[in-house]
mmCIF file as gemmi writes it, N, C-alpha and C atoms, coordinates in Angstrom:
data_model
loop_
_atom_site.group_PDB
_atom_site.id
_atom_site.type_symbol
_atom_site.label_atom_id
_atom_site.label_alt_id
_atom_site.label_comp_id
_atom_site.label_asym_id
_atom_site.label_entity_id
_atom_site.label_seq_id
_atom_site.pdbx_PDB_ins_code
_atom_site.Cartn_x
_atom_site.Cartn_y
_atom_site.Cartn_z
_atom_site.occupancy
_atom_site.B_iso_or_equiv
_atom_site.pdbx_formal_charge
_atom_site.auth_seq_id
_atom_site.auth_asym_id
_atom_site.pdbx_PDB_model_num
ATOM 1 N N . MET Axp A 1 ? -93.567 -236.067 81.582 1 0 ? 1 A 1
ATOM 2 C CA . MET Axp A 1 ? -94.708 -235.427 81.73 1 0 ? 1 A 1
ATOM 3 C C . MET Axp A 1 ? -94.212 -233.902 81.401 1 0 ? 1 A 1
ATOM 4 N N . VAL Axp A 2 ? -95.234 -233.287 80.501 1 0 ? 2 A 1
ATOM 5 C CA . VAL Axp A 2 ? -95.21 -231.971 80.286 1 0 ? 2 A 1
ATOM 6 C C . VAL Axp A 2 ? -95.768 -230.968 81.413 1 0 ? 2 A 1
ATOM 7 N N . ALA Axp A 3 ? -95.014 -230.113 81.757 1 0 ? 3 A 1
ATOM 8 C CA . ALA Axp A 3 ? -95.658 -228.906 82.731 1 0 ? 3 A 1
ATOM 9 C C . ALA Axp A 3 ? -96.64 -228.27 81.815 1 0 ? 3 A 1
ATOM 10 N N . THR Axp A 4 ? -97.893 -228.054 82.605 1 0 ? 4 A 1
ATOM 11 C CA . THR Axp A 4 ? -98.87 -227.154 81.861 1 0 ? 4 A 1
ATOM 12 C C . THR Axp A 4 ? -98.997 -225.679 82.637 1 0 ? 4 A 1
ATOM 13 N N . LYS Axp A 5 ? -99.199 -224.618 81.996 1 0 ? 5 A 1
ATOM 14 C CA . LYS Axp A 5 ? -99.456 -223.417 82.575 1 0 ? 5 A 1
ATOM 15 C C . LYS Axp A 5 ? -100.848 -223.025 82.461 1 0 ? 5 A 1
ATOM 16 N N . LYS Axp A 6 ? -101.52 -222.532 83.375 1 0 ? 6 A 1
ATOM 17 C CA . LYS Axp A 6 ? -102.527 -221.694 83.452 1 0 ? 6 A 1
ATOM 18 C C . LYS Axp A 6 ? -102.757 -220.437 82.626 1 0 ? 6 A 1
ATOM 19 N N . ILE Axp A 7 ? -103.449 -220.306 81.713 1 0 ? 7 A 1
ATOM 20 C CA . ILE Axp A 7 ? -103.639 -218.911 80.946 1 0 ? 7 A 1
ATOM 21 C C . ILE Axp A 7 ? -104.824 -218.326 81.556 1 0 ? 7 A 1
ATOM 22 N N . VAL Axp A 8 ? -104.693 -217.103 81.864 1 0 ? 8 A 1
ATOM 23 C CA . VAL Axp A 8 ? -105.788 -216.105 82.348 1 0 ? 8 A 1
ATOM 24 C C . VAL Axp A 8 ? -106.265 -215.321 81.335 1 0 ? 8 A 1
ATOM 25 N N . HIS Axp A 9 ? -107.611 -215.457 80.895 1 0 ? 9 A 1
ATOM 26 C CA . HIS Axp A 9 ? -108.022 -214.989 79.629 1 0 ? 9 A 1
ATOM 27 C C . HIS Axp A 9 ? -109.093 -213.635 80.454 1 0 ? 9 A 1
ATOM 28 N N . ILE Axp A 10 ? -108.962 -212.676 79.915 1 0 ? 10 A 1
ATOM 29 C CA . ILE Axp A 10 ? -109.92 -211.428 80.513 1 0 ? 10 A 1
ATOM 30 C C . ILE Axp A 10 ? -111.274 -211.325 79.851 1 0 ? 10 A 1
ATOM 31 N N . ASP Axp A 11 ? -110.985 -211.552 78.434 1 0 ? 11 A 1
ATOM 32 C CA . ASP Axp A 11 ? -112.597 -211.414 77.831 1 0 ? 11 A 1
ATOM 33 C C . ASP Axp A 11 ? -113.168 -212.734 77.905 1 0 ? 11 A 1
ATOM 34 N N . THR Axp A 12 ? -114.606 -212.638 77.501 1 0 ? 12 A 1
ATOM 35 C CA . THR Axp A 12 ? -115.326 -213.665 77.522 1 0 ? 12 A 1
ATOM 36 C C . THR Axp A 12 ? -115.197 -214.868 76.376 1 0 ? 12 A 1
ATOM 37 N N . ILE Axp A 13 ? -114.679 -214.348 75.446 1 0 ? 13 A 1
ATOM 38 C CA . ILE Axp A 13 ? -114.221 -215.26 74.191 1 0 ? 13 A 1
ATOM 39 C C . ILE Axp A 13 ? -113.142 -215.975 74.798 1 0 ? 13 A 1
ATOM 40 N N . GLY Axp A 14 ? -111.974 -215.438 75.494 1 0 ? 14 A 1
ATOM 41 C CA . GLY Axp A 14 ? -111.063 -216.141 75.83 1 0 ? 14 A 1
ATOM 42 C C . GLY Axp A 14 ? -111.675 -217.329 77.12 1 0 ? 14 A 1
ATOM 43 N N . GLN Axp A 15 ? -112.47 -216.844 77.697 1 0 ? 15 A 1
ATOM 44 C CA . GLN Axp A 15 ? -112.752 -217.567 78.984 1 0 ? 15 A 1
ATOM 45 C C . GLN Axp A 15 ? -113.476 -218.818 78.338 1 0 ? 15 A 1
ATOM 46 N N . GLN Axp A 16 ? -114.448 -218.674 77.113 1 0 ? 16 A 1
ATOM 47 C CA . GLN Axp A 16 ? -114.841 -219.784 77.062 1 0 ? 16 A 1
ATOM 48 C C . GLN Axp A 16 ? -113.975 -220.689 76.259 1 0 ? 16 A 1
ATOM 49 N N . ILE Axp A 17 ? -112.991 -220.319 75.524 1 0 ? 17 A 1
ATOM 50 C CA . ILE Axp A 17 ? -111.788 -220.969 74.827 1 0 ? 17 A 1
ATOM 51 C C . ILE Axp A 17 ? -111.154 -221.877 75.893 1 0 ? 17 A 1
ATOM 52 N N . ASP Axp A 18 ? -110.742 -221.311 77.004 1 0 ? 18 A 1
ATOM 53 C CA . ASP Axp A 18 ? -110.101 -221.799 78.215 1 0 ? 18 A 1
ATOM 54 C C . ASP Axp A 18 ? -110.82 -223.036 79.005 1 0 ? 18 A 1
ATOM 55 N N . ARG Axp A 19 ? -112.221 -222.656 78.925 1 0 ? 19 A 1
ATOM 56 C CA . ARG Axp A 19 ? -113.049 -223.668 79.531 1 0 ? 19 A 1
ATOM 57 C C . ARG Axp A 19 ? -113.089 -225.009 78.58 1 0 ? 19 A 1
ATOM 58 N N . LEU Axp A 20 ? -113.366 -224.692 77.39 1 0 ? 20 A 1
ATOM 59 C CA . LEU Axp A 20 ? -113.428 -225.913 76.378 1 0 ? 20 A 1
ATOM 60 C C . LEU Axp A 20 ? -111.85 -226.635 76.418 1 0 ? 20 A 1
ATOM 61 N N . ASN Axp A 21 ? -110.962 -225.866 76.443 1 0 ? 21 A 1
ATOM 62 C CA . ASN Axp A 21 ? -109.911 -226.302 76.297 1 0 ? 21 A 1
ATOM 63 C C . ASN Axp A 21 ? -109.55 -227.409 78.003 1 0 ? 21 A 1
ATOM 64 N N . ARG Axp A 22 ? -110.046 -226.923 78.922 1 0 ? 22 A 1
ATOM 65 C CA . ARG Axp A 22 ? -109.897 -227.856 80.295 1 0 ? 22 A 1
ATOM 66 C C . ARG Axp A 22 ? -110.683 -228.798 80.159 1 0 ? 22 A 1
ATOM 67 N N . HIS Axp A 23 ? -111.922 -228.909 79.833 1 0 ? 23 A 1
ATOM 68 C CA . HIS Axp A 23 ? -112.675 -230.103 79.161 1 0 ? 23 A 1
ATOM 69 C C . HIS Axp A 23 ? -112.05 -230.952 78.323 1 0 ? 23 A 1
ATOM 70 N N . HIS Axp A 24 ? -111.47 -230.629 77.273 1 0 ? 24 A 1
ATOM 71 C CA . HIS Axp A 24 ? -110.7 -231.464 76.563 1 0 ? 24 A 1
ATOM 72 C C . HIS Axp A 24 ? -109.49 -232.109 77.174 1 0 ? 24 A 1
ATOM 73 N N . GLN Axp A 25 ? -108.86 -231.45 77.756 1 0 ? 25 A 1
ATOM 74 C CA . GLN Axp A 25 ? -107.645 -231.819 78.651 1 0 ? 25 A 1
ATOM 75 C C . GLN Axp A 25 ? -107.956 -232.89 79.651 1 0 ? 25 A 1
ATOM 76 N N . ASP Axp A 26 ? -109.054 -232.698 80.24 1 0 ? 26 A 1
ATOM 77 C CA . ASP Axp A 26 ? -109.692 -233.85 81.018 1 0 ? 26 A 1
ATOM 78 C C . ASP Axp A 26 ? -110.444 -235.077 80.405 1 0 ? 26 A 1
ATOM 79 N N . ALA Axp A 27 ? -110.627 -234.975 79.034 1 0 ? 27 A 1
ATOM 80 C CA . ALA Axp A 27 ? -111.09 -236.125 78.272 1 0 ? 27 A 1
ATOM 81 C C . ALA Axp A 27 ? -112.469 -236.152 78.697 1 0 ? 27 A 1
ATOM 82 N N . ASN Axp A 28 ? -113.415 -234.683 78.635 1 0 ? 28 A 1
ATOM 83 C CA . ASN Axp A 28 ? -114.874 -234.898 79.08 1 0 ? 28 A 1
ATOM 84 C C . ASN Axp A 28 ? -115.596 -234.614 77.995 1 0 ? 28 A 1
ATOM 85 N N . ILE Axp A 29 ? -115.175 -234.394 76.677 1 0 ? 29 A 1
ATOM 86 C CA . ILE Axp A 29 ? -115.85 -233.854 75.528 1 0 ? 29 A 1
ATOM 87 C C . ILE Axp A 29 ? -116.074 -235.102 74.883 1 0 ? 29 A 1
ATOM 88 N N . GLU Axp A 30 ? -117.376 -235.231 74.398 1 0 ? 30 A 1
ATOM 89 C CA . GLU Axp A 30 ? -117.589 -236.562 73.306 1 0 ? 30 A 1
ATOM 90 C C . GLU Axp A 30 ? -117.958 -235.88 72.015 1 0 ? 30 A 1
ATOM 91 N N . GLY Axp A 31 ? -118.468 -234.6 72.019 1 0 ? 31 A 1
ATOM 92 C CA . GLY Axp A 31 ? -118.454 -234.079 70.494 1 0 ? 31 A 1
ATOM 93 C C . GLY Axp A 31 ? -118.616 -232.634 70.971 1 0 ? 31 A 1
ATOM 94 N N . VAL Axp A 32 ? -118.416 -231.799 69.666 1 0 ? 32 A 1
ATOM 95 C CA . VAL Axp A 32 ? -118.473 -230.268 69.717 1 0 ? 32 A 1
ATOM 96 C C . VAL Axp A 32 ? -119.44 -229.744 68.369 1 0 ? 32 A 1
ATOM 97 N N . ILE Axp A 33 ? -119.824 -228.719 68.761 1 0 ? 33 A 1
ATOM 98 C CA . ILE Axp A 33 ? -120.468 -227.831 67.587 1 0 ? 33 A 1
ATOM 99 C C . ILE Axp A 33 ? -120.043 -226.456 68.014 1 0 ? 33 A 1
ATOM 100 N N . ILE Axp A 34 ? -119.522 -225.807 66.844 1 0 ? 34 A 1
ATOM 101 C CA . ILE Axp A 34 ? -119.284 -224.375 67.195 1 0 ? 34 A 1
ATOM 102 C C . ILE Axp A 34 ? -119.623 -223.593 65.509 1 0 ? 34 A 1
ATOM 103 N N . ILE Axp A 35 ? -120.058 -222.414 66.017 1 0 ? 35 A 1
ATOM 104 C CA . ILE Axp A 35 ? -120.163 -221.409 65.228 1 0 ? 35 A 1
ATOM 105 C C . ILE Axp A 35 ? -119.375 -220.109 65.883 1 0 ? 35 A 1
ATOM 106 N N . VAL Axp A 36 ? -118.693 -219.444 64.885 1 0 ? 36 A 1
ATOM 107 C CA . VAL Axp A 36 ? -118.037 -218.586 65.312 1 0 ? 36 A 1
ATOM 108 C C . VAL Axp A 36 ? -118.069 -217.247 64.211 1 0 ? 36 A 1
ATOM 109 N N . LYS Axp A 37 ? -118.461 -216.12 64.998 1 0 ? 37 A 1
ATOM 110 C CA . LYS Axp A 37 ? -118.795 -214.759 64.242 1 0 ? 37 A 1
ATOM 111 C C . LYS Axp A 37 ? -117.24 -214.038 63.988 1 0 ? 37 A 1
ATOM 112 N N . LEU Axp A 38 ? -116.807 -213.851 62.9 1 0 ? 38 A 1
ATOM 113 C CA . LEU Axp A 38 ? -115.601 -213.172 62.409 1 0 ? 38 A 1
ATOM 114 C C . LEU Axp A 38 ? -115.596 -211.739 62.322 1 0 ? 38 A 1
ATOM 115 N N . LYS Axp A 39 ? -114.667 -210.823 62.674 1 0 ? 39 A 1
ATOM 116 C CA . LYS Axp A 39 ? -114.763 -209.302 62.649 1 0 ? 39 A 1
ATOM 117 C C . LYS Axp A 39 ? -115.085 -208.772 61.121 1 0 ? 39 A 1
ATOM 118 N N . ASP Axp A 40 ? -114.902 -209.741 60.231 1 0 ? 40 A 1
ATOM 119 C CA . ASP Axp A 40 ? -115.321 -209.163 58.702 1 0 ? 40 A 1
ATOM 120 C C . ASP Axp A 40 ? -117.183 -209.356 58.615 1 0 ? 40 A 1
ATOM 121 N N . GLY Axp A 41 ? -117.642 -210.018 59.651 1 0 ? 41 A 1
ATOM 122 C CA . GLY Axp A 41 ? -118.995 -210.146 59.557 1 0 ? 41 A 1
ATOM 123 C C . GLY Axp A 41 ? -119.385 -211.402 59.086 1 0 ? 41 A 1
ATOM 124 N N . SER Axp A 42 ? -118.459 -212.551 58.438 1 0 ? 42 A 1
ATOM 125 C CA . SER Axp A 42 ? -118.812 -213.924 58.286 1 0 ? 42 A 1
ATOM 126 C C . SER Axp A 42 ? -118.704 -214.733 59.404 1 0 ? 42 A 1
ATOM 127 N N . PHE Axp A 43 ? -119.168 -215.892 59.058 1 0 ? 43 A 1
ATOM 128 C CA . PHE Axp A 43 ? -118.98 -216.816 59.993 1 0 ? 43 A 1
ATOM 129 C C . PHE Axp A 43 ? -118.388 -218.195 59.635 1 0 ? 43 A 1
ATOM 130 N N . GLU Axp A 44 ? -117.957 -219.053 60.649 1 0 ? 44 A 1
ATOM 131 C CA . GLU Axp A 44 ? -117.666 -220.208 60.442 1 0 ? 44 A 1
ATOM 132 C C . GLU Axp A 44 ? -118.455 -221.247 61.291 1 0 ? 44 A 1
ATOM 133 N N . THR Axp A 45 ? -118.462 -222.219 60.754 1 0 ? 45 A 1
ATOM 134 C CA . THR Axp A 45 ? -119.093 -223.526 61.454 1 0 ? 45 A 1
ATOM 135 C C . THR Axp A 45 ? -118.195 -224.807 61.486 1 0 ? 45 A 1
ATOM 136 N N . GLY Axp A 46 ? -118.515 -225.728 62.479 1 0 ? 46 A 1
ATOM 137 C CA . GLY Axp A 46 ? -117.995 -226.745 62.464 1 0 ? 46 A 1
ATOM 138 C C . GLY Axp A 46 ? -118.518 -227.807 63.592 1 0 ? 46 A 1
ATOM 139 N N . TRP Axp A 47 ? -118.115 -229.019 63.453 1 0 ? 47 A 1
ATOM 140 C CA . TRP Axp A 47 ? -118.525 -230.259 64.38 1 0 ? 47 A 1
ATOM 141 C C . TRP Axp A 47 ? -117.846 -231.337 64.373 1 0 ? 47 A 1
ATOM 142 N N . THR Axp A 48 ? -117.482 -232.093 65.501 1 0 ? 48 A 1
ATOM 143 C CA . THR Axp A 48 ? -116.823 -233.128 65.396 1 0 ? 48 A 1
ATOM 144 C C . THR Axp A 48 ? -117.732 -234.371 64.687 1 0 ? 48 A 1
ATOM 145 N N . GLY Axp A 49 ? -116.757 -235.333 64.296 1 0 ? 49 A 1
ATOM 146 C CA . GLY Axp A 49 ? -117.355 -236.536 63.981 1 0 ? 49 A 1
ATOM 147 C C . GLY Axp A 49 ? -117.935 -237.606 64.991 1 0 ? 49 A 1
ATOM 148 N N . ALA Axp A 50 ? -117.729 -237.111 66.322 1 0 ? 50 A 1
ATOM 149 C CA . ALA Axp A 50 ? -118.123 -238.08 67.309 1 0 ? 50 A 1
ATOM 150 C C . ALA Axp A 50 ? -119.912 -237.755 67.584 1 0 ? 50 A 1
ATOM 151 N N . THR Axp A 51 ? -120.39 -237.105 66.93 1 0 ? 51 A 1
ATOM 152 C CA . THR Axp A 51 ? -121.854 -236.962 67.123 1 0 ? 51 A 1
ATOM 153 C C . THR Axp A 51 ? -122.669 -237.228 65.821 1 0 ? 51 A 1
ATOM 154 N N . ASN Axp A 52 ? -123.692 -237.97 65.808 1 0 ? 52 A 1
ATOM 155 C CA . ASN Axp A 52 ? -124.411 -238.013 64.946 1 0 ? 52 A 1
ATOM 156 C C . ASN Axp A 52 ? -125.695 -237.031 64.543 1 0 ? 52 A 1
ATOM 157 N N . PHE Axp A 53 ? -126.2 -237.071 63.343 1 0 ? 53 A 1
ATOM 158 C CA . PHE Axp A 53 ? -126.894 -236 62.748 1 0 ? 53 A 1
ATOM 159 C C . PHE Axp A 53 ? -128.01 -235.355 64.007 1 0 ? 53 A 1
ATOM 160 N N . LEU Axp A 54 ? -128.663 -236.447 64.656 1 0 ? 54 A 1
ATOM 161 C CA . LEU Axp A 54 ? -129.721 -236.027 65.352 1 0 ? 54 A 1
ATOM 162 C C . LEU Axp A 54 ? -129.156 -235.377 66.831 1 0 ? 54 A 1
ATOM 163 N N . GLU Axp A 55 ? -128.11 -235.974 67.378 1 0 ? 55 A 1
ATOM 164 C CA . GLU Axp A 55 ? -127.238 -235.19 68.514 1 0 ? 55 A 1
ATOM 165 C C . GLU Axp A 55 ? -126.906 -233.842 68.131 1 0 ? 55 A 1
ATOM 166 N N . ARG Axp A 56 ? -126.535 -233.706 66.868 1 0 ? 56 A 1
ATOM 167 C CA . ARG Axp A 56 ? -125.914 -232.417 66.573 1 0 ? 56 A 1
ATOM 168 C C . ARG Axp A 56 ? -127.422 -231.275 66.345 1 0 ? 56 A 1
ATOM 169 N N . ILE Axp A 57 ? -128.551 -231.878 65.936 1 0 ? 57 A 1
ATOM 170 C CA . ILE Axp A 57 ? -129.422 -230.889 65.762 1 0 ? 57 A 1
ATOM 171 C C . ILE Axp A 57 ? -129.981 -230.65 67.245 1 0 ? 57 A 1
ATOM 172 N N . GLY Axp A 58 ? -129.86 -231.579 68.189 1 0 ? 58 A 1
ATOM 173 C CA . GLY Axp A 58 ? -130.268 -231.6 69.437 1 0 ? 58 A 1
ATOM 174 C C . GLY Axp A 58 ? -129.492 -230.572 70.402 1 0 ? 58 A 1
ATOM 175 N N . LEU Axp A 59 ? -127.971 -230.642 69.891 1 0 ? 59 A 1
ATOM 176 C CA . LEU Axp A 59 ? -127.151 -229.809 70.562 1 0 ? 59 A 1
ATOM 177 C C . LEU Axp A 59 ? -127.496 -228.233 70.154 1 0 ? 59 A 1
ATOM 178 N N . VAL Axp A 60 ? -127.735 -228.022 68.859 1 0 ? 60 A 1
ATOM 179 C CA . VAL Axp A 60 ? -128.277 -226.567 68.167 1 0 ? 60 A 1
ATOM 180 C C . VAL Axp A 60 ? -129.355 -226.463 68.698 1 0 ? 60 A 1
ATOM 181 N N . GLU Axp A 61 ? -130.38 -227.112 68.912 1 0 ? 61 A 1
ATOM 182 C CA . GLU Axp A 61 ? -131.839 -226.888 69.528 1 0 ? 61 A 1
ATOM 183 C C . GLU Axp A 61 ? -131.526 -226.16 71.121 1 0 ? 61 A 1
ATOM 184 N N . SER Axp A 62 ? -130.586 -226.984 71.751 1 0 ? 62 A 1
ATOM 185 C CA . SER Axp A 62 ? -130.399 -226.474 73.157 1 0 ? 62 A 1
ATOM 186 C C . SER Axp A 62 ? -129.788 -225.382 73.231 1 0 ? 62 A 1
ATOM 187 N N . CYS Axp A 63 ? -128.704 -225.038 72.528 1 0 ? 63 A 1
ATOM 188 C CA . CYS Axp A 63 ? -127.958 -223.766 72.701 1 0 ? 63 A 1
ATOM 189 C C . CYS Axp A 63 ? -128.855 -222.542 72.24 1 0 ? 63 A 1
ATOM 190 N N . LYS Axp A 64 ? -130.074 -222.993 71.399 1 0 ? 64 A 1
ATOM 191 C CA . LYS Axp A 64 ? -131.118 -222.06 70.797 1 0 ? 64 A 1
ATOM 192 C C . LYS Axp A 64 ? -131.923 -221.366 72.197 1 0 ? 64 A 1
ATOM 193 N N . GLN Axp A 65 ? -132.251 -222.666 72.938 1 0 ? 65 A 1
ATOM 194 C CA . GLN Axp A 65 ? -133.225 -222.63 73.927 1 0 ? 65 A 1
ATOM 195 C C . GLN Axp A 65 ? -132.575 -221.454 75.111 1 0 ? 65 A 1
ATOM 196 N N . ASP Axp A 66 ? -131.057 -221.952 75.208 1 0 ? 66 A 1
ATOM 197 C CA . ASP Axp A 66 ? -130.502 -221.132 75.983 1 0 ? 66 A 1
ATOM 198 C C . ASP Axp A 66 ? -130.249 -219.701 75.839 1 0 ? 66 A 1
ATOM 199 N N . MET Axp A 67 ? -130.277 -219.223 74.703 1 0 ? 67 A 1
ATOM 200 C CA . MET Axp A 67 ? -130.678 -217.857 74.05 1 0 ? 67 A 1
ATOM 201 C C . MET Axp A 67 ? -131.665 -217.258 74.381 1 0 ? 67 A 1
ATOM 202 N N . ILE Axp A 68 ? -132.552 -217.942 73.914 1 0 ? 68 A 1
ATOM 203 C CA . ILE Axp A 68 ? -134.057 -217.607 74.31 1 0 ? 68 A 1
ATOM 204 C C . ILE Axp A 68 ? -134.258 -217.22 75.647 1 0 ? 68 A 1
ATOM 205 N N . PHE Axp A 69 ? -133.721 -218.159 76.49 1 0 ? 69 A 1
ATOM 206 C CA . PHE Axp A 69 ? -134.112 -217.979 78.035 1 0 ? 69 A 1
ATOM 207 C C . PHE Axp A 69 ? -133.321 -216.761 78.392 1 0 ? 69 A 1
ATOM 208 N N . ALA Axp A 70 ? -131.974 -216.591 77.905 1 0 ? 70 A 1
ATOM 209 C CA . ALA Axp A 70 ? -131.236 -215.42 78.305 1 0 ? 70 A 1
ATOM 210 C C . ALA Axp A 70 ? -131.75 -214.18 78.115 1 0 ? 70 A 1
ATOM 211 N N . ALA Axp A 71 ? -132.331 -213.968 76.616 1 0 ? 71 A 1
ATOM 212 C CA . ALA Axp A 71 ? -132.854 -212.954 76.237 1 0 ? 71 A 1
ATOM 213 C C . ALA Axp A 71 ? -134.08 -212.612 76.686 1 0 ? 71 A 1
ATOM 214 N N . SER Axp A 72 ? -134.717 -213.588 77.527 1 0 ? 72 A 1
ATOM 215 C CA . SER Axp A 72 ? -136.009 -213.397 78.231 1 0 ? 72 A 1
ATOM 216 C C . SER Axp A 72 ? -135.601 -212.885 79.673 1 0 ? 72 A 1
ATOM 217 N N . GLY Axp A 73 ? -134.572 -213.066 79.998 1 0 ? 73 A 1
ATOM 218 C CA . GLY Axp A 73 ? -134.055 -212.848 81.503 1 0 ? 73 A 1
ATOM 219 C C . GLY Axp A 73 ? -134.155 -213.863 82.13 1 0 ? 73 A 1
ATOM 220 N N . LEU Axp A 74 ? -134.495 -214.943 81.872 1 0 ? 74 A 1
ATOM 221 C CA . LEU Axp A 74 ? -134.781 -216.275 82.481 1 0 ? 74 A 1
ATOM 222 C C . LEU Axp A 74 ? -133.434 -216.571 83.394 1 0 ? 74 A 1
ATOM 223 N N . VAL Axp A 75 ? -132.376 -216.622 82.603 1 0 ? 75 A 1
ATOM 224 C CA . VAL Axp A 75 ? -130.943 -217.292 82.967 1 0 ? 75 A 1
ATOM 225 C C . VAL Axp A 75 ? -129.948 -216.158 82.535 1 0 ? 75 A 1
ATOM 226 N N . GLU Axp A 76 ? -128.678 -216.261 83.108 1 0 ? 76 A 1
ATOM 227 C CA . GLU Axp A 76 ? -127.736 -215.218 82.687 1 0 ? 76 A 1
ATOM 228 C C . GLU Axp A 76 ? -126.711 -215.657 81.864 1 0 ? 76 A 1
């Protein structure tokens, strides 16, 4: 058995990566969609093959709604 170490991240990017990694280690992830804005102004997108087209669109729309709610002050 391999010993694991807890990594403590101070910034929100590291916290999200750590959270995703914990879900992955616990085998709780069925699929992933990601978009990353890089410091040079470009961005990268990706998704796993475990989700079909309609599931991917639904996940993107769910994320969009969360951002709209956050912008309106309805959620944190």
